N, C-alpha and C positions, 0 to 999 in steps of 0.2 A: 733175595730182599728179606734183611733183618727185623725186628719188630719195632725198632725207632726209625728204618726207614721208612716201612710201612703207616707208621704214626704219623710222620711229616709230610709223604703223599698224599696220606688221606685228609689233614691240614689243608694243603693247600688246594686238594680239589673241591673242599668244601668254601674255604675262603675265595678261590679263586672261578672255579667253573663256570658261574655264570656272567661274570666276565669275559672271559674267552671267550663262551658262545654267544656273548652279544656282538662282538668285533668279529667273530666267523661270518654271523648272520651278515654282517655288514659287508664284510668284504665278499662274501660268497652268493648273499642274495637270495639264496634260500633257506628255510630252518631247516628241515630235512636232512640236509646235504650238512649244514654246519652241524648238527649233532652228531651225524657220524667222524665229521674231522676232528670235532670233539675228544668221542670216546677214541678215535688213533692215535689222537694227542698225548693220551693220558697213558694209552696201551703203551706207546713208545717210551713214555717217560719210563715208564715201568720196567722196561728193560735197559734202557742207556744209565738212567739217573745212577743205581747200586754200584756200575765201574766208573762214567765222569764224574759223580758229582752233580747235587744241584747247582742249576745255573743261580748267576746271581738276580736274575728276571725270569723268574719261571714264569711269571704269564708270559713276557712277552717271547719266552722258548715253544711257550705250549700253542700261544696264536703262529708261529710260524712253523711248528711241526704240523697243527692242523692243516691248515694254509697248503702246502705243499701235498699232504697225503692225500687231500681235495681234487688238485689241480693233478697228481698223477694219476688216481681212479679219471676222473674223466678225460685225463687223454687216454691211457688205455679203451673206454666205453669207445673214445672216437674209433679207433679200429676196426670195430663190429657194428656200429650205428650212428646215424649223423646227427649230431648235438643243435641243439636252438640256440638263437644267437646270443642267451644269458650264457648258455654253460659255455660257449664259444671263447666269450668275453673271459670268463673266468678262467677258460685251460690257457687262454692267453698271456693272462697276467702275472707279472712277478710283485715278491714282497719287496716291499720299500722300507727301508731301514725308518727307524726314527719317528716311525705312523704314529699318529694320536689314539689312544686308544679310550682317554679318563672320561669321554663324557657315554661311547657307546651304550655305556645299560640305558642310559636317557633316553638315549636315541632311541633302542629297542623299546622302551617302554611307550614315547609317545607312536612307534608305530601300529604296537599292538591295541593300542588305545585313539586307530583312526575313526572316524566318524563313520565310515565307510561299512564298518565290522559293527556286527548286533554288540548291544551294552552287556549282556550277560557272556557274550563270546570276548568281548575286550580282558572281563576281566579274568574269566578261567584262561585264557592264555596268555596274560599278566602274572599269576598264580604260578601256573605252569613254568614260563621259559625265564621268569625274572626271578621267581622264589626258589623255584626245583621241586615246588611240590610236587608229588606224583598224582595223576585221574584220582585215585583214590582217595588221598586224603583232600582233594576239594570237593571230590562227591561228600565227603564225610562233612564237610566244614561248610558247607552250603546245602545237603537235607536233601541231595540229587542223586540218581542213578551214576554210577562210571560211565556206563554208554553213551548216556547224555551228553557227561562234560567230554568225552575224547569225542563225540560228534562235533560239537562245537570248535573244539581247537583244532581238527582236522578241518573245517568247514574256515576257520577264520582264516590257518593258513594257508590253503588253498585261494580263497577271495585276495590277501594280501600279492600273494604270484602271480594269480590270473592278473589279478587290475595295477599288477607292477607300482604298489604302493611302494613309494619310498621309506629307505631307512634312514631317517631324517629328525633332528629337530627341526619343526616349520619354522619359518619365517613369524617375522614377529608381529603381522597381522592373522595369521592363521594361532600361533601360540596362544593368543589371548583368549580365542573363543574356544581352544580343545584342554585351558589350563583345570576348568571342573576334575573332567575325569582322571588327568595324569594326579591332578592333587588327589583321588579319591584314591587311587591306584598305590601311590607310592604310600597316605597312612597305610592301606591294608597290606604292604608290605611290613611298616615300620608292627602294625597290630599284630600280625603273625610272628613275629618276634619277640615282642614283649608277653602275650600268654597266647604262647602257641593253641589251636584249637583242637587237638589230641597228644597222643603221647608221651614220654614219662619224665618230660624237664616243662618247666614252667616257660623259659622263656629260650629264643634260637640267638643269642645276641647280637650271630654275624647280620640278622635281618635287620635290628634295627639299628646296625653300623650304616649299612649298603642304607637303609632309607633316609638318614641323617645325611650321607654322603649327597645323595640326591637331591634331598630337600636345599643341602646348601649351593649345589650345581644351579638346579632352577632359581634358585634366588638371585644368584648373577645373571641367569638369562630375562628373569622378568620380575625385577622387587615391587612384586605387586601386596599389597595388605593382607591378604587369602596365601600368598607365600610364607611371608611373614609368620606369621599365626599359625602355621602349620607346623614351621621349621621349631617356632618355640614349642608347640603342644609337644612334640618328639622329644627337645633336648628337656623340657620338663618334667617328663616321664622318665625318659631315658634314667634322668639324677639321682631316680627312685629304685632304681631295678637292683642293686648291690643289695637294699633292706628288704627285698621281695620274699627270698628264699632260706630257709633255715642253713645250717650246715648238713642235714641232712636230705635236704631238697624239697620240702615241706613250703606252703605257699602260707605268707607272714602276712598277715592282713593290714592294714594302715595305721589302725589304732594299736597295733604289738610293736609297729617298726620302726625300730632304733634308728631316728634321725641324725645322728653323729655318721651314721655311713653315706647321707645320701651326697651328692656331690654337689657341693656349693657352687662350683665355677661354673658348671652346666646352667645351674640354677640362675645363678647372676646373668649369663648371658640369655638366659630364657624368657625372664624377665624385663631386663632391654628389652628384648623384641618385643613382648606383651605390650610395653606402652608403645611403642612404634607403630604398633597394629590399631592399637586403639582411637590412638591418637591421630592417624589418616581420616577417620572418620565413615570409611569408606571397608570397614572391616564384618567379617562372616563368620560362620558358626565352626573354625576351626582360630578363631581368634577370642573367641569368646568360650570355648575349650580348653585353651593355654590358659587365660584369664581366670581360670577352673583349677587348672592345674596351679596356676601361680597364689591363689592362697590359700592352699593345702600349701603350698611350699616353704610361703613365709611363715607359717604356725608355727610359734617354739614345741606346741605339743596336741595330741592331737583331739585334747578338751578345750584347747584356749583358739581352735579352726573357727573363723569368723561364717559360721554357718546361715548366718541371713543372709549376708554377702552373696553365697554359694547361690542358694533358694531364688534369689535376685539374678542371678546371673542363668542360672537353668531358665528361670523366665522369660528372660530375652531370647536365650537359645531355642528353646521352642517359639517363638514367633516367629524365628529365620529359618528352621529346620525342622518341625515336627516328629517325630518318632517316636514309639511307643518305648524303646530303649532309653532315650532322654527323659522321657514321663518316671521310668524306673527309677534312674539315677536323680533325678529330683525328688520322686517320692523317699527314697533313702537318706538326704538332705532334709527334707523336711522331719523326718523321723529326729533325725539331731537336733533340729532347732527349738520344733513343735511337742516332741514325743513319739514313743514307738506307734501311738495306737493313729495317730494323723499321717502315720507314712503306711500302717497296713493298709487303712483304707482305700489308700489309691491303689497299692498293690493288688490287693483283692480286685478293685475293680478293673486293673489290667488283666489281670489273671482271667477273669468274668469274659473280655472280650475278644479273649480268642487268640493275641495277636502276639503272646509271649507264652502260651499255655509249654511248649517242648523247649523253654530260653532257659535252660538251668539255673542260670542264675538269677533269675524273678523267681524262682522256687526256693531257693537259699536266705534271699534277702528276707522273704517272707517267713523262711523257719529262723530266720534269726531275730526279726520284732516278736516272734512268737516266744522265743527264748524269755529277749528283753522282758517281755509281759507276764512268764511264767505259765505259759500256756505250754506244758511240756510236752503233751499228748499232737498237739496241731505242730508242735515244732518238729519234732523226731516224724512226725508223714509227709513235711514239708519239705525234710533236709532228704529225706529215703526216695524223695521225688527227685531232687535234684541230686542225686547220686545216680538215679537209673540215667539221667540224659547227660550227663557229663561224662566225656571222652578223656577227661585230659589227668593223666596220674597225680601231679601235684595235688590240683583241685579236689580230687577224688579222697586223696588222704585224709584232707585239711573236713570234707565233710562226713568221711567214717571219724574223726576225732570228736569231732562234734555229737555225731549219735554217741557215742562211748561217754562223752561226760553228760548228755541227758538220763544214759542207761543207768549212770552210777549215782541219779541224784536220790 
């Protein structure tokens, strides 16, 4: 296989592997069997595609190949040991032409978010199976030991298998009661794409695209205001992504972004969805966050941003969904409205409470306000603390640049 073919297959793996896995899980009814089948399918592609060419529908080819590999393996096992009822059914199955796989990833999210699973296991399982993050990556993102995360995932898979939890989008009655955790997971997928928690790239664009696709699909299934709000929030944030990094990959802060690079079509769609959600009078935290993003999007420049409106929206958001991160974001907005000293006082109080002591963005925000106040020594110490805590390459570059600027003063 030459370099071009290898790059093509790598791209297909990146873009399609989790969708293929989601379909194989539905067809085979077993996470581990599906993961083995996925790898077998890509191994077959590695052997066959260089000679026969890439099929017109690579995803369907991989699903079919993976399923046949799994069935062959089960039939071989049957010669030596008895299969349980579930595996007997799989071994007897055949691949149906034209099977719909479009919403299999959404089915997988609902399965991973089943109320029979512990909340921390739901998130870990989704990030592993939907986002393809390793257990080590999930552990770093959530400040847990890899062994702890691995145990959660193993227990969750066993629970799904033993309790025969179905791989399906639930009926409308169950759909509403499980909506909150599914929205949270879809937004986690988007956030991991929009601001990767570690690594050399600020974004993982394929995760953003997949989260938006799932949001659109969920909206078709359940057109609730918060589904509308989440989709609006993702679209408005995605609209700014092209301007968030420089040509060298470094972070470009909102105040320095070239707004001509923002995607105006996504902004228009997002703003219309925000209005739809707010007019329902049944909106929640995602809709309010989308409203904040819309205020940023409609401002012709950073200086012209309506910070008073943004502070007011954060006040409402804190009333619905209090959290230290939202308090931090409100403090930054307040600093823009009332001056850096006002925001700094709130951030200092937040850090003293200890909840954000290891959150690098809190220290970075504190450093920025110290810098704006001309308190260079305190700004330097805060930037250094943020740098110690950051695991994200482009983010670290920005912090190092800020420290270099302070050293040159």
